[in-house]
C-alpha positions in Angstrom: -0.1 -0.1 -0.3 1.3 3.5 -0.8 0.1 6.8 -1.1 1.6 9.8 -3.6 2.0 13.9 -2.2 2.5 16.4 -4.7 4.2 18.9 -3.2 5.7 22.2 -5.0 9.1 22.7 -2.8 11.3 21.9 -0.4 9.5 23.3 2.7 6.4 21.7 1.6 7.6 18.4 1.4 9.6 18.7 4.5 6.1 20.0 6.4 4.4 17.0 4.5 6.6 14.8 6.1 6.3 15.8 9.5 2.8 16.0 9.6 2.7 12.2 8.0 4.8 11.2 11.2 2.7 13.0 13.5 -0.8 11.5 11.8 1.3 7.4 12.6 2.1 8.6 15.8 -1.7 9.8 16.7 -2.7 6.8 15.2 -0.4 4.9 17.8 2.4 3.3 15.2 5.7 3.4 17.5 8.4 5.9 16.5 10.5 2.3 16.0 8.0 1.1 12.9 8.4 4.4 11.5 11.1 5.1 8.8 11.5 8.3 7.5 14.4 8.6 4.3 15.6 11.3 2.4 18.4 11.3 -0.2 20.0 14.3 1.8 21.4 14.8 5.0 21.7 18.5 4.9 19.4 21.1 2.9 15.4 21.5 3.7 14.6 18.2 2.7 17.7 16.9 4.5 17.6 14.4 7.6 18.9 16.9 10.0 16.3 19.3 9.5 13.4 16.6 9.5 14.5 15.0 12.6 14.7 18.9 14.3 11.7 19.3 13.5 10.1 16.0 14.2 11.9 16.6 17.8 10.5 19.6 18.2 7.1 18.1 17.7 7.2 14.8 19.6 9.8 14.9 22.1 10.5 19.0 22.3 12.5 20.3 25.8 10.9 20.0 29.4 11.7 21.5 32.0 15.0 20.8 34.2 15.6 18.4 31.6 19.2 16.8 31.3 20.5 16.7 27.5 23.3 15.4 25.4 24.6 17.7 22.2 27.2 18.0 19.5 28.1 19.5 16.4 27.1 18.4 13.1 29.4 19.6 10.1 27.4 22.0 8.2 24.3 22.1 10.0 25.1 22.8 13.9 24.2 21.2 17.1 22.1 18.5 17.4 20.4 18.0 21.1 19.5 14.8 22.9 17.1 13.8 25.0 15.5 11.1 26.6 12.8 9.4 24.4 14.8 10.5 21.4 15.5 7.7 18.3 19.0 7.5 17.3 21.3 6.1 14.9 25.2 4.6 15.8 27.2 6.0 13.1 30.3 4.1 13.3 30.8 0.1 14.1 32.4 0.2 18.0 33.7 -2.9 18.7 34.4 -2.5 22.7 31.1 -0.7 23.5 30.2 -0.1 27.1 27.1 -1.7 28.5 25.7 0.4 31.3 26.2 -2.3 34.0 30.1 -2.4 33.1 29.9 1.9 33.1 28.4 1.6 36.8 31.1 -0.4 37.4 34.0 1.6 36.2 32.2 4.8 37.7 32.1 2.9 41.5 35.5 1.4 41.6 36.9 4.3 42.2 39.3 4.4 39.3 40.6 0.8 39.9 38.9 -0.2 36.6 39.1 0.8 33.1 36.8 -0.4 30.1 39.8 -3.7 29.8 38.5 -4.8 33.1 34.9 -5.0 32.6 32.4 -6.9 29.9 32.0 -4.8 26.7 29.6 -5.9 23.4 29.4 -4.5 19.6 27.1 -1.5 18.1 27.2 -1.8 14.8 27.2 1.3 12.3 23.2 1.5 11.3 21.8 0.5 14.6 18.9 2.2 15.6 17.9 2.7 19.6 16.1 4.8 22.3 17.5 7.5 24.6 16.2 5.9 28.1 18.2 7.7 30.5 21.0 11.0 30.0 23.0 12.0 33.4 25.5 13.8 34.1 28.3 12.2 32.6 26.4 9.4 30.6 23.3 9.0 27.8 22.3 6.1 28.1 20.9 4.4 24.8 18.7 1.0 24.2 19.6 -1.0 21.3 17.6 -3.9 21.0 17.2 -5.2 24.5 21.0 -3.9 25.2 21.4 -0.7 27.5 24.6 0.9 26.6 26.6 4.1 27.8 27.8 6.9 25.8 30.2 9.3 27.6 30.7 13.0 25.9 33.1 11.6 23.4 31.1 9.2 22.1 28.0 11.1 21.6 29.5 12.2 18.4 28.8 8.4 17.2 25.2 9.3 17.3 22.4 10.9 15.3 19.0 11.4 15.6 17.0 8.7 13.5 13.5 10.1 13.3 14.7 10.3 9.8 17.6 8.7 8.3 19.5 8.8 4.5 18.8 6.5 2.5 22.0 5.3 1.9 22.5 4.7 6.2 19.1 3.2 5.2 20.6 0.1 3.1 19.6 -3.4 4.9 16.8 -1.6 7.2 13.2 -3.2 7.7 10.3 -1.4 8.6 6.8 -1.6 9.1 5.7 2.0 7.9 8.1 4.3 5.4 8.0 7.7 4.6 
């Protein structure tokens, strides 16, 4: 099943995409089951703008919330909040599960990442931000909680919308 919407310019396309996402969410379709694709990362129809607009509509700032952020070349700052959909952009063969990160934190410098269990997260793997603390952001990938510090967050982007290139190999019930 598919629908076609004729739009006159980039701004109208972006507005339509955001509206369709909202209609799907209002019809109780989970964000995990919606994939927005764009041929571009930058520009009025690029994933960066679409992600920002969807985040503003569906996960706006909350009073006194903790956030993580990063700079994205040719775009500016991307803010991560609890509840955001994210994508990992670089293979990490020694990612720290949250429990391992806690062990290191509680060891008062006696343990390092070499001393605890690590795991692998792959380029293109999508997850959800479930917690943000002063030193760490926790992302749930499948059933695994992974800790990201302020440097590692540079391997993440918002993922309400992703590029066609990044979507290769993905599956989803609803695609915009």
